[in-house]
C-alpha positions, 0 to 999 in steps of 0.5 A, a space after each residue: 254744504 260739503 265740497 265732492 271729489 273724485 276718489 278714483 275712476 275705474 274701468 268698469 262698473 263692477 269695480 266701481 260698485 265694489 268700492 262703493 260698497 266696501 266704502 258703504 260697509 265702512 260706514 263712509 257716503 260715496 257714490 258712482 258716476 257714470 254716463 252710459 246711456 242709462 245702461 243701455 250702451 256700456 262702453 259709453 262710460 270708457 269715452 267720457 273716461 271712465 266710471 267714476 267714484 266720488 265721496 264728501 272732501 272731508 272722507 276723502 283720507 279715511 275712503 282711500 284708507 278703506 278701499 287699502 285692502 282692495 288694492 291687489 298688487 300682483 307684482 309679487 307673483 310667481 312665475 
């Protein structure tokens, strides 16, 4: 049985689902875990620590590499 680890935490479901879809497109199995009352209380996930993206331990390095394209560095924006 593979160990499951938390790869990232997100403040909202949309960002987590975006990352999940990207990992799936790269052939990496992952899941989103949230406690939002079955979708009835979306803000509940923030009280429980956010929306978690989990992967198998052996996929962590590949998943981190795959998610680099989604990381946005807006520090280079001109004022």
